[in-house]
Structures are given as structure tokens and as C-alpha cells.
MDAnalysis code that builds the backbone (N, CA, C; Angstrom):
import MDAnalysis as mda
import numpy as np

u = mda.Universe.empty(468, n_residues=156, atom_resindex=np.repeat(np.arange(156), 3), trajectory=True)
u.add_TopologyAttr("name", ["N", "CA", "C"] * 156)
u.add_TopologyAttr("resid", np.arange(1, 157))
u.add_TopologyAttr("resname", ["MET", "SER", "MET", "SER", "GLY", "THR", "SER", "GLY", "VAL", "PHE", "ALA", "ARG", "GLU", "PHE", "ASP", "GLU", "ILE", "GLY", "ARG", "THR", "VAL", "GLN", "VAL", "GLY", "PHE", "ALA", "GLY", "GLY", "ARG", "VAL", "ILE", "SER", "VAL", "SER", "PHE", "PRO", "ALA", "ASP", "PRO", "PRO", "ALA", "ASP", "ALA", "GLU", "THR", "ASP", "HIS", "GLU", "LEU", "LEU", "ASP", "ARG", "ILE", "ASP", "ALA", "TYR", "LEU", "ASN", "GLY", "GLU", "ARG", "ASP", "GLU", "PHE", "HIS", "GLU", "VAL", "ALA", "LEU", "GLY", "LEU", "THR", "VAL", "PRO", "THR", "GLU", "GLN", "ARG", "GLU", "VAL", "LEU", "GLU", "SER", "LEU", "ARG", "SER", "VAL", "PRO", "TYR", "GLY", "GLU", "ASP", "VAL", "SER", "VAL", "SER", "ARG", "LEU", "ALA", "ARG", "LEU", "ALA", "GLY", "PHE", "ASP", "PRO", "ASP", "ASP", "ALA", "ASP", "ASP", "LEU", "GLU", "ILE", "VAL", "THR", "ASP", "ALA", "LEU", "THR", "ASP", "ASN", "PRO", "ILE", "PRO", "VAL", "LEU", "LEU", "PRO", "ASP", "HIS", "ARG", "VAL", "GLY", "GLY", "GLY", "PRO", "HIS", "ALA", "THR", "PRO", "SER", "ASP", "VAL", "ARG", "SER", "ALA", "PHE", "ARG", "ARG", "VAL", "GLU", "GLY", "LEU", "SER", "GLN"])
u.atoms.positions = np.array([
    [3.812, 18.395, -20.822],
    [2.961, 17.620, -21.692],
    [1.608, 18.316, -21.753],
    [1.199, 18.689, -22.910],
    [-0.075, 19.356, -23.070],
    [-1.165, 18.338, -23.362],
    [-2.131, 18.292, -22.485],
    [-3.275, 17.417, -22.684],
    [-4.532, 18.257, -22.624],
    [-4.384, 19.496, -23.035],
    [-5.457, 20.474, -22.965],
    [-6.767, 19.904, -23.491],
    [-7.771, 19.971, -22.663],
    [-9.095, 19.535, -23.071],
    [-9.346, 18.043, -22.995],
    [-8.331, 17.245, -22.720],
    [-8.522, 15.803, -22.647],
    [-9.436, 15.456, -21.479],
    [-10.448, 14.692, -21.745],
    [-11.337, 14.183, -20.700],
    [-11.691, 12.749, -21.052],
    [-11.876, 11.948, -20.042],
    [-12.257, 10.563, -20.265],
    [-11.357, 9.596, -19.530],
    [-11.566, 8.328, -19.818],
    [-10.813, 7.253, -19.188],
    [-9.989, 6.544, -20.254],
    [-8.730, 6.368, -19.944],
    [-7.794, 5.675, -20.821],
    [-7.182, 4.543, -20.015],
    [-7.011, 3.391, -20.632],
    [-6.482, 2.248, -19.900],
    [-5.766, 1.297, -20.839],
    [-4.741, 0.671, -20.306],
    [-3.972, -0.300, -21.080],
    [-3.397, -1.345, -20.130],
    [-3.365, -2.593, -20.598],
    [-2.748, -3.668, -19.821],
    [-1.237, -3.609, -19.977],
    [-0.527, -3.887, -18.858],
    [0.933, -3.892, -18.866],
    [1.433, -5.199, -18.259],
    [2.156, -5.975, -19.063],
    [2.696, -7.244, -18.581],
    [3.654, -7.038, -17.411],
    [4.372, -5.920, -17.383],
    [5.383, -5.658, -16.349],
    [4.785, -5.613, -14.951],
    [3.502, -5.258, -14.843],
    [2.863, -5.223, -13.531],
    [1.726, -6.235, -13.426],
    [1.436, -6.923, -14.517],
    [0.374, -7.918, -14.505],
    [-1.002, -7.324, -14.261],
    [-1.161, -6.080, -14.632],
    [-2.421, -5.369, -14.419],
    [-2.600, -4.307, -15.486],
    [-3.720, -3.656, -15.388],
    [-4.038, -2.511, -16.230],
    [-3.680, -1.232, -15.487],
    [-3.219, -0.233, -16.215],
    [-3.122, 1.120, -15.672],
    [-4.274, 1.894, -16.283],
    [-5.104, 2.446, -15.426],
    [-6.275, 3.210, -15.854],
    [-6.085, 4.652, -15.389],
    [-6.214, 5.585, -16.325],
    [-6.008, 7.002, -16.028],
    [-7.284, 7.765, -16.366],
    [-7.735, 8.569, -15.413],
    [-8.905, 9.415, -15.633],
    [-8.486, 10.859, -15.825],
    [-9.046, 11.500, -16.835],
    [-8.753, 12.900, -17.147],
    [-10.033, 13.723, -17.067],
    [-9.874, 14.973, -16.640],
    [-10.953, 15.957, -16.702],
    [-10.314, 17.290, -17.062],
    [-10.749, 17.868, -18.152],
    [-10.238, 19.170, -18.563],
    [-8.730, 19.209, -18.756],
    [-8.156, 18.120, -19.242],
    [-6.722, 18.078, -19.509],
    [-5.861, 17.765, -18.296],
    [-6.486, 17.503, -17.165],
    [-5.745, 17.177, -15.941],
    [-6.026, 15.737, -15.525],
    [-4.984, 15.073, -15.027],
    [-5.154, 13.718, -14.507],
    [-5.840, 13.832, -13.150],
    [-6.948, 13.112, -13.005],
    [-7.669, 13.132, -11.736],
    [-7.612, 11.794, -11.006],
    [-7.201, 10.748, -11.715],
    [-7.106, 9.452, -11.049],
    [-6.191, 8.513, -11.827],
    [-5.553, 7.629, -11.068],
    [-4.799, 6.513, -11.630],
    [-5.147, 5.308, -10.765],
    [-5.519, 4.223, -11.420],
    [-5.824, 2.993, -10.693],
    [-5.261, 1.802, -11.466],
    [-5.340, 0.641, -10.839],
    [-4.698, -0.553, -11.386],
    [-5.644, -1.755, -11.366],
    [-6.734, -1.695, -12.127],
    [-7.662, -2.829, -12.152],
    [-7.048, -4.034, -12.877],
    [-7.631, -5.186, -12.631],
    [-7.156, -6.401, -13.294],
    [-7.340, -6.319, -14.800],
    [-8.477, -5.771, -15.223],
    [-8.788, -5.681, -16.644],
    [-9.204, -4.257, -16.997],
    [-8.918, -3.839, -18.226],
    [-9.347, -2.495, -18.619],
    [-10.861, -2.438, -18.808],
    [-11.464, -1.293, -18.483],
    [-12.889, -1.158, -18.752],
    [-13.150, -1.239, -20.252],
    [-14.267, -1.796, -20.618],
    [-14.593, -1.996, -22.033],
    [-14.687, -0.689, -22.806],
    [-15.063, 0.381, -22.134],
    [-15.245, 1.657, -22.834],
    [-14.026, 2.571, -22.770],
    [-12.921, 2.115, -22.199],
    [-11.723, 2.945, -22.080],
    [-10.923, 2.953, -23.381],
    [-10.414, 4.113, -23.714],
    [-9.500, 4.241, -24.849],
    [-8.138, 3.687, -24.439],
    [-7.421, 3.063, -25.374],
    [-6.106, 2.492, -25.052],
    [-4.944, 3.346, -25.543],
    [-5.223, 4.293, -26.422],
    [-4.164, 5.080, -27.037],
    [-4.079, 6.462, -26.390],
    [-3.000, 6.675, -25.628],
    [-2.776, 7.984, -25.016],
    [-1.279, 8.148, -24.736],
    [-0.785, 9.354, -24.937],
    [0.635, 9.652, -24.723],
    [1.083, 9.322, -23.305],
    [0.247, 9.585, -22.307],
    [0.644, 9.288, -20.927],
    [0.802, 7.784, -20.727],
    [-0.058, 6.984, -21.308],
    [0.098, 5.529, -21.216],
    [1.371, 5.076, -21.929],
    [1.716, 5.730, -23.034],
    [2.980, 5.423, -23.718],
    [4.164, 5.723, -22.795],
    [4.089, 6.839, -22.086],
    [5.171, 7.206, -21.157],
    [5.245, 6.243, -19.979],
    [4.107, 5.803, -19.469],
    [4.116, 4.826, -18.382],
    [4.723, 3.517, -18.874],
    [4.427, 3.136, -20.111],
    [5.035, 1.942, -20.706],
    [6.554, 2.082, -20.747],
    [7.041, 3.214, -21.209],
    [8.486, 3.452, -21.267],
    [9.091, 3.428, -19.862],
    [8.403, 4.034, -18.902],
    [8.856, 4.029, -17.508],
    [8.993, 2.593, -17.002],
    [7.979, 1.780, -17.238],
    [8.011, 0.394, -16.778],
    [9.112, -0.414, -17.457],
    [9.577, 0.066, -18.599],
    [10.671, -0.596, -19.309],
    [12.008, 0.073, -19.045],
    [12.083, 0.866, -17.970],
    [13.355, 1.396, -17.506],
    [13.703, 2.804, -17.923],
    [12.839, 3.474, -18.664],
    [13.128, 4.853, -19.048],
    [12.796, 5.785, -17.882],
    [13.761, 6.577, -17.502],
    [13.572, 7.494, -16.373],
    [12.542, 8.569, -16.731],
    [11.522, 8.686, -15.901],
    [10.487, 9.698, -16.105],
    [9.899, 10.021, -14.743],
    [9.835, 11.293, -14.421],
    [9.278, 11.711, -13.137],
    [7.897, 12.340, -13.299],
    [7.439, 12.511, -14.523],
    [6.089, 12.984, -14.818],
    [5.776, 14.348, -14.205],
    [6.794, 15.162, -13.961],
    [6.606, 16.448, -13.275],
    [5.675, 17.402, -14.010],
    [5.744, 17.423, -15.322],
    [4.971, 18.423, -16.063],
    [3.539, 17.981, -16.369],
    [3.181, 16.778, -15.957],
    [1.820, 16.315, -16.178],
    [0.891, 17.086, -15.233],
    [-0.119, 17.729, -15.794],
    [-1.063, 18.513, -14.998],
    [-1.982, 17.589, -14.212],
    [-2.117, 17.884, -12.938],
    [-2.952, 17.074, -12.059],
    [-4.153, 17.871, -11.590],
    [-5.240, 17.180, -11.374],
    [-6.448, 17.776, -10.813],
    [-6.756, 17.119, -9.479],
    [-6.069, 17.572, -8.441],
    [-6.246, 16.980, -7.118],
    [-7.499, 17.539, -6.442],
    [-8.333, 16.659, -5.972],
    [-9.516, 17.069, -5.214],
    [-9.460, 16.384, -3.851],
    [-8.516, 16.847, -3.048],
    [-8.318, 16.322, -1.697],
    [-8.225, 17.510, -0.741],
    [-8.393, 17.263, 0.557],
    [-8.238, 18.364, 1.514],
    [-6.864, 19.027, 1.390],
    [-6.810, 20.306, 1.709],
    [-5.598, 21.110, 1.534],
    [-4.377, 20.484, 2.198],
    [-4.508, 20.008, 3.426],
    [-3.352, 19.441, 4.116],
    [-2.850, 18.182, 3.405],
    [-3.769, 17.358, 2.915],
    [-3.350, 16.173, 2.167],
    [-2.708, 16.582, 0.846],
    [-3.217, 17.636, 0.246],
    [-2.629, 18.139, -1.004],
    [-1.157, 18.499, -0.790],
    [-0.852, 19.145, 0.329],
    [0.532, 19.525, 0.630],
    [1.429, 18.296, 0.693],
    [0.926, 17.239, 1.292],
    [1.693, 15.990, 1.386],
    [1.892, 15.392, -0.003],
    [0.808, 15.274, -0.753],
    [0.878, 14.643, -2.072],
    [1.749, 15.446, -3.036],
    [1.655, 16.757, -2.986],
    [2.515, 17.572, -3.848],
    [3.981, 17.438, -3.450],
    [4.241, 17.204, -2.170],
    [5.624, 16.984, -1.719],
    [6.199, 15.689, -2.273],
    [5.339, 14.719, -2.554],
    [5.818, 13.474, -3.160],
    [6.527, 13.740, -4.484],
    [6.075, 14.750, -5.206],
    [6.682, 15.057, -6.506],
    [8.129, 15.527, -6.366],
    [8.527, 15.953, -5.162],
    [9.908, 16.411, -4.964],
    [10.858, 15.263, -4.635],
    [10.317, 14.074, -4.405],
    [11.170, 12.911, -4.125],
    [11.681, 12.396, -5.469],
    [12.994, 12.476, -5.686],
    [13.544, 12.113, -6.995],
    [13.378, 10.627, -7.341],
    [13.316, 10.387, -8.640],
    [13.310, 9.035, -9.198],
    [14.473, 8.260, -8.570],
    [14.205, 7.031, -8.129],
    [15.254, 6.162, -7.610],
    [15.632, 6.431, -6.162],
    [14.911, 7.305, -5.481],
    [15.175, 7.578, -4.070],
    [13.910, 7.313, -3.284],
    [14.102, 6.936, -2.026],
    [12.917, 6.804, -1.198],
    [13.083, 7.616, 0.074],
    [11.950, 7.883, 0.700],
    [11.921, 8.661, 1.934],
    [11.060, 7.918, 2.947],
    [11.285, 8.233, 4.195],
    [10.436, 7.699, 5.253],
    [9.192, 8.569, 5.382],
    [8.228, 8.067, 6.110],
    [7.015, 8.848, 6.363],
    [7.376, 10.129, 7.108],
    [8.284, 10.032, 8.071],
    [8.657, 11.227, 8.837],
    [9.376, 12.246, 7.951],
    [10.197, 11.794, 7.040],
    [10.865, 12.729, 6.113],
    [9.839, 13.389, 5.195],
    [8.882, 12.632, 4.707],
    [7.829, 13.201, 3.873],
    [7.038, 14.244, 4.670],
    [6.774, 13.956, 5.930],
    [6.075, 14.927, 6.777],
    [6.848, 16.239, 6.820],
    [8.149, 16.164, 7.028],
    [8.975, 17.382, 7.056],
    [8.958, 18.093, 5.707],
    [9.060, 17.335, 4.609],
    [9.027, 17.944, 3.276],
    [7.721, 18.714, 3.043],
    [6.641, 18.226, 3.640],
    [5.335, 18.853, 3.468],
    [5.060, 19.947, 4.495],
    [6.027, 20.169, 5.395],
    [5.867, 21.229, 6.390],
    [5.158, 20.791, 7.654],
    [5.113, 19.493, 7.896],
    [4.470, 18.975, 9.096],
    [5.511, 18.497, 10.096],
    [5.096, 18.353, 11.344],
    [5.967, 17.896, 12.423],
    [5.859, 16.376, 12.529],
    [6.930, 15.656, 12.230],
    [6.853, 14.189, 12.278],
    [6.695, 13.643, 13.689],
    [6.879, 14.487, 14.698],
    [6.704, 14.041, 16.079],
    [5.303, 14.331, 16.611],
    [4.466, 14.924, 15.784],
    [3.093, 15.245, 16.170],
    [2.159, 14.184, 15.585],
    [1.420, 13.501, 16.441],
    [0.549, 12.405, 15.993],
    [-0.492, 12.869, 14.984],
    [-1.049, 14.056, 15.183],
    [-2.054, 14.564, 14.244],
    [-1.440, 14.839, 12.874],
    [-0.232, 15.396, 12.866],
    [0.454, 15.655, 11.601],
    [0.778, 14.347, 10.881],
    [1.239, 13.351, 11.632],
    [1.539, 12.059, 11.001],
    [0.280, 11.406, 10.446],
    [-0.835, 11.612, 11.107],
    [-2.098, 11.069, 10.603],
    [-2.471, 11.720, 9.266],
    [-2.232, 13.005, 9.140],
    [-2.484, 13.698, 7.868],
    [-1.643, 13.071, 6.761],
    [-0.371, 12.821, 7.068],
    [0.547, 12.249, 6.078],
    [0.114, 10.839, 5.690],
    [-0.186, 10.005, 6.674],
    [-0.562, 8.628, 6.339],
    [-1.918, 8.574, 5.638],
    [-2.844, 9.450, 6.023],
    [-4.126, 9.498, 5.315],
    [-3.924, 9.915, 3.853],
    [-3.042, 10.885, 3.627],
    [-2.773, 11.337, 2.250],
    [-2.193, 10.194, 1.429],
    [-1.283, 9.431, 2.008],
    [-0.687, 8.306, 1.282],
    [-1.729, 7.235, 0.984],
    [-2.552, 6.922, 1.948],
    [-3.585, 5.901, 1.774],
    [-4.602, 6.308, 0.714],
    [-4.936, 7.600, 0.690],
    [-5.989, 8.093, -0.202],
    [-5.450, 8.689, -1.501],
    [-4.161, 8.546, -1.777],
    [-3.536, 9.119, -2.971],
    [-4.331, 8.714, -4.229],
    [-4.965, 9.683, -4.893],
    [-5.775, 9.324, -6.060],
    [-4.978, 9.170, -7.354],
    [-3.675, 9.532, -7.308],
    [-2.900, 9.535, -8.552],
    [-1.537, 8.855, -8.344],
    [-1.545, 7.569, -7.925],
    [-0.265, 6.873, -7.760],
    [0.534, 6.858, -9.061],
    [1.784, 6.679, -8.965],
    [2.845, 6.727, -9.977],
    [3.161, 8.175, -10.339],
    [2.173, 9.014, -10.599],
    [2.451, 10.428, -10.861],
    [2.726, 11.162, -9.557],
    [2.064, 10.752, -8.501],
    [2.377, 11.162, -7.134],
    [2.944, 9.903, -6.487],
    [4.265, 9.737, -6.557],
    [4.904, 8.430, -6.345],
    [4.965, 7.948, -4.898],
    [3.831, 7.466, -4.388],
    [3.834, 6.938, -3.021],
    [4.698, 5.680, -2.903],
    [5.043, 5.073, -4.040],
    [5.925, 3.903, -4.000],
    [7.333, 4.269, -3.539],
    [7.660, 5.557, -3.498],
    [8.967, 6.018, -3.029],
    [8.997, 6.259, -1.528],
    [7.902, 5.987, -0.841],
    [7.838, 6.168, 0.610],
    [7.964, 4.801, 1.264],
    [8.987, 4.644, 2.074],
    [9.198, 3.388, 2.776],
    [8.505, 3.401, 4.131],
    [7.988, 2.262, 4.531],
    [7.438, 2.108, 5.869],
    [6.116, 2.794, 6.124],
    [5.385, 3.091, 5.091],
    [4.105, 3.751, 5.307],
    [3.014, 3.092, 4.516],
    [1.801, 3.580, 4.672],
    [0.723, 3.059, 3.841],
    [0.862, 3.589, 2.417],
    [0.209, 2.916, 1.484],
    [0.300, 3.295, 0.079],
    [-1.035, 3.063, -0.607],
    [-1.366, 3.925, -1.526],
    [-2.542, 3.696, -2.358],
    [-2.213, 2.708, -3.474],
    [-0.953, 2.653, -3.863],
    [-0.516, 1.733, -4.905],
    [-0.567, 0.304, -4.365],
    [-1.235, -0.610, -5.059],
    [-1.264, -2.004, -4.602],
    [0.155, -2.545, -4.440],
    [0.346, -3.427, -3.473],
    [1.692, -3.879, -3.116],
    [2.450, -4.520, -4.278],
    [1.779, -5.302, -5.127],
    [2.484, -5.921, -6.246],
    [2.915, -4.871, -7.282],
    [2.079, -3.878, -7.493],
    [2.424, -2.795, -8.425],
    [3.532, -1.938, -7.817],
    [3.409, -1.662, -6.533],
    [4.435, -0.881, -5.830],
    [5.799, -1.575, -5.950],
    [5.822, -2.875, -5.763],
    [7.079, -3.629, -5.881],
    [7.661, -3.496, -7.284],
    [6.820, -3.555, -8.299],
    [7.294, -3.409, -9.684],
    [7.863, -2.016, -9.910],
    [7.185, -0.978, -9.420],
    [7.692, 0.394, -9.574],
    [9.028, 0.549, -8.862],
    [9.156, -0.034, -7.674],
    [10.411, 0.076, -6.921],
    [11.541, -0.667, -7.646],
    [11.230, -1.815, -8.255],
    [12.238, -2.542, -9.039],
    [12.701, -1.687, -10.219],
    [11.755, -1.072, -10.919],
    [12.086, -0.221, -12.067],
    [13.068, 0.883, -11.658],
    [12.866, 1.447, -10.463],
    [13.682, 2.565, -10.018],
    [14.908, 2.124, -9.223],
    [15.098, 0.815, -9.074],
    [16.280, 0.326, -8.370],
    [16.203, 0.491, -6.863],
    [14.993, 0.551, -6.321],
    [14.804, 0.690, -4.886],
    [14.647, -0.686, -4.254],
    [15.102, -0.809, -3.017],
    [14.952, -2.098, -2.329],
    [13.488, -2.364, -2.057],
    [13.157, -3.615, -1.987],
    [11.770, -4.013, -1.745],
    [11.487, -3.908, -0.277],
])
């Protein structure tokens, strides 16, 4: 998906999650996704990515792999978050499995802290699908996470 040069905030309310999805862009890359109760007054509502999120929430399979991201997190957290993109639609992983996918030792407390911090601080939920990680912290609010898991056929 080419969003070359796109910058700004786009937001739309979605009945399926009872909230707004707000997406921040800088230089054509997604830098943030959040779920406020109401859209900001100055946010644009018309964007292809919001259309795709709408289709996703209505059951259309989409993994958003080609969407360009602008991650500004520490390198070790980046490794964890980028590993989330390898977890297929409709599957979930444990925190320890995610640690292994990211090249960390799930038996090392410091490594697990890196993984859980990355999940907690995930700036781009849904595109970096922390809702596919079971038993760990999540940046995605619990009600939104439950809706995403229902869409993908994952147990609550």
C-alpha cells in the first residue's frame, strides 16, 4: 500500500469495537494507532487504511504486512514488535514463543522484560498485532483486543 508522503491524523468511529481507530502518519509511514472514545475534531475520516481496518473488523482477512511503519522504539523492542508481524492471522502465541521468534531467551528474566515492555508500549496495535499474544500485557485496550480476537476466531 503506497501512502507516500501521507502525514497527519486520520480517525473513524467503528461500531464493531465501540470506539474510534485513530492512525497517525509521518512521511507515508504509520507511527501510531490508538483507540480513543471519540475522534479528534481535526482528524480526517477518509483514508484507505481506515477502509481496510473496517473490512478487517467485518471479517475480511488482512495482515497489513505491506503497510509501512515508522517505529521509534529501542532496537530490542523493535525486534519484538517486528516479530509480531510474523504471527499469522487467526493464530496466537505465548509471550515465551514471541521471545523466541524475536531471538530472545524466554528463560532469561531480562529478555522477558524486553518482550513485555515492547508489548505494553506497542505504538501501532492491530498493525503490530499484540492481540495475537496470549497471557501477556497488551497496548491494545482489553475490549478492543477481545473484538480483534473474535474477528480472527481466537479464544478470549
